[in-house]
N, C-alpha and C positions, 0 to 999 in steps of 0.2 A: 376454400370459406364462402367465396362469392358463386364458386363454379356451383356448388350445392344448393345455396339460396335462389339460382337459378333455375336450377333441375328441379326443387319442390314445388316452383314457380308454376310448372307446365303440369295441367291438366290430365295430358295422359299417365306421366308419373303419379299423379298423386292419384287417379283412379288406379294404377298397376301397386303401388303399393297398398290400400284398401285390400286390394283382393288377396294381396299379399298374405296381408294378417288371418284374414276371414278362411281362406282357404289353408295356411301352414295350420291353424289348430285343427282342422281335420285331421293333422298327419296323428296326434293323439290317438284318435279311435283307430287307425290302421296299425301304429305300434300294439297296442295294447291286441287289439285282434288278433295279430301275425304270430305272437310269442304263446299266446292261448290258442291257436291253430294245429301249435307244434313245431313252428321256427324260432329257433333260437336269437339273440340280441344281435350279433352281427349277421347271421340270414337276414332278419329283418331289415337291418341298414343298408346290406346289400341290395337288396328290392329298391327300395326308397332313392339310393343315391345312386345305380344304375340303370334301372327302369325306369321310376319317375313318371308314373302315370297311373292317375289315382285309381281308376277305372280297372285298370289290366292289374294293378298291385291285388285289390280287394278280390277280383276272381280268381288270381294265383291261390292267395291262403282260404278263399273257400273251396278249392278242390283239393288243396292239400288237408284241411281242416276235414273235410269229408270223405280220408281217406284214398282220394287221387292219386296215381305217380305223377314222377314231375313232369314227363312228356304231355301228360293231358292237360296239368296246370299251365305250362306254358303254350301250349295253341289255344287254351281258352283267353291267355293274357296276349297272346300274338292277336287273337280274330278283334279284342276289345283296341289293341295298339295301332291298330292298320289306318285308323285316321287321321292317326298323328302324321304318318306318310304325305297326305295329302295336303293339309296343315304347312307340311315341309316344303311342297311344290309351290302353291301359294306364296307362302312368304319369302322363299330365296325371287320369286318374281317381283316381289314387294318391297325388299329389302334391300336386298344384291351384298350378300355379307360375303366378305372376301378371307381368304389365306383361314388364321384359327379361328375366327370368329364364327366361320360355318359350321364347326364342328359343335362348338358351346351352344351355338343358336340351336343343333340340330336336337340338342340334348334337352333344351328348354323350351322347346316347342311343343305347347300345349293348349288343351282347348284357352283358358282363360290368357295365357301368353297373347293367340291368337285373337281372340274376341278382342283384348284390349288396342290389337295394333291395328287392327283392320276397322274399328270404329271411328279412326282418326283421316282426317284427309289432308292434313297437312304431312307430307314425308318426313319432314323433321322430328314431327311428334307421333307418327306411327312407329320410328325406329325408337324413340324415348319409352312408350308405351310396351313395346314389345320387352326390352330389354328390364326395365323395372317390373311388370311383371314376373316376367320368366326368371328373372336371378333371384327376386326377392322369395316366390314361391318356393323356388329351390331349396334356400337357405332355409325357410320359418318350415316348409315341410317337412327335410331333415331332420331339423333340432325338435320337432314337437313327435317326431317319430321314435327318436330315442328316448324322448320321458314317455309317452309310449310304451314303448318295448317294456322300459325300468317299471315301471308301474306294473303292467299285466303278467311282468315275472314275478309278482308276491300271489297271483292270487290263486294258484295252483292247479287244479284239474279244472277246464272250462265247463264241462257237464257238471260241477258243483252249485255253478253259477247259470245257469243257462245258457251261458256264451259259445256252445258249440255249434249253433243256427246261426252267430248273431255276423259272421263274416257276410254269409250269403244275404240276410234282411237288410245289414249297410250297403251293399252294392244293390239289392232293388229298390231301396229309399231313394238310391244316386239316380236311378235308370228310369223310374216309373213317372216324376215329372216333367221328364224332359219327352215323354211321348205327345204328340198332338196328332187328333185326328182317328177315327174309326177304324179304321184299316192298319194302322200301326199297334194300333191298341189289341186288334182282333189277333194280328200276325202274334204279336207277345203271347197272348193267352194261348195261341195254339202251341206256341213253343214249351210254354210254361205245361201244358197236357202232356205232349211230349216227353219232355226231360222225363217226369212222372212215372209214364209209362215203360220209359224206358231203364229205368233203375234198378229192378228186378232181374234183369236180361245182362247185363254189360259191367262190366266192371268201373267201379267208383270214379269220378272224371269224364267220364265218355258221354253221361248223357247230354252234356251241357255244350258238347259236339255233338252230338243229336239234336240238339235243337239248332245250333248257325245253322245246319245243313237245310235242315227244315227254314227257318227264314232267309236264307238264301234263295232257295226254291220259290218260294212263295212271293220274296219281293221281285225276280226276274219274271214274274207270271202276273204279279199284279199292276191295276190302272189306276192306281189312285191319286189324286190331284198333288201337282208339285210341291205344294207347298204344304203336306203332310210329310208327317218322318219325325225325325228328333231333332228337336230343339237345342242351340247352343248349350253347354255347361253356365252359362253365363252371357248376358249381355250387360256391359257395363255402362252402357251409355242411354239405355232406355228414357230413366230419369230426366236425365241432361236432355234429351230427346222431350220429352213430355213438356218438358218445363222450354223450351224454345218454342214448340209448337205453341203454347200457354199463351210466350211473352208476345208470342205473333199474331195470336187473335187479336190481343189486347190493345196491338199498336195498330190493325187493320181497323178497329173498333174505334180506335182513337181518331184516324184519319176521317172516317165515316162522320162522326159527329165536331173533326175542326172545320171540311168541307161544307157540312148543312151549317154551320154557324158563317161561314167565309160567306155562303150564298144568302145569308140572313142579312148580312152586314152589306154587301152588292145593293140588296133590294130595298134595305133603307136609306143606302146614298143617292142612288137614282131613279127612284119611286117605279111603282107598276109601269106598266107598258102602257102609254097614252093619257100619263097621268099629264103630262105638261102641254098637251097642246088643246 
């Protein structure tokens, strides 16, 4: 009991748990869209349990729902999931997991667990934040995926409800707000045009791979600013930093007022220069 109270007192754990609830609830959408895209309940659960990467999962069902092959769907999902490998290298150097924890940590290394961990400066808090967000999201994401899949099974043909393109729309809703800067937006628009242009000439699922190649070529030769690109999925400490800066500004202003008061007090005691002569 005392250990649980101590963990809940940790700022990183509280942030991780709050993100877990918000992200986990979105699993309902994935579960429902997955079964309406043609996957059954157990296939949907296998994606969430094994792949466990929201963007990659939505890309997978988007390709499958559009009639693409399994290879095309996995290729699209892999391209989007490569960033988790980069996160893994960063977190391995930061947290130093050992033994079986390495394998569990690899599975729950996602945008949210990475952001929660790296947002802390204390090594113990970094560790707590990573595990709280990673395990919390894994449990709730899979739980709500099951809820969504069961609900989606009763919808019947997705075209009757206008849901046949919902997976693609959901993925775009995840992607677009994260773009910052004119060049990344321009690349995204060009890739969209290339995808639409390729649709009549290549099998289903291949256009998204064409877009990935176009993006890679443009990114390789681009000369955009280093601060442009994709924002992280979450910045759990943005509000905390804002409040800290606000308190710091208040403290700074208060210091100036106190310093002025001290100066006035000293002048009142000692008088103006030359007054005693």
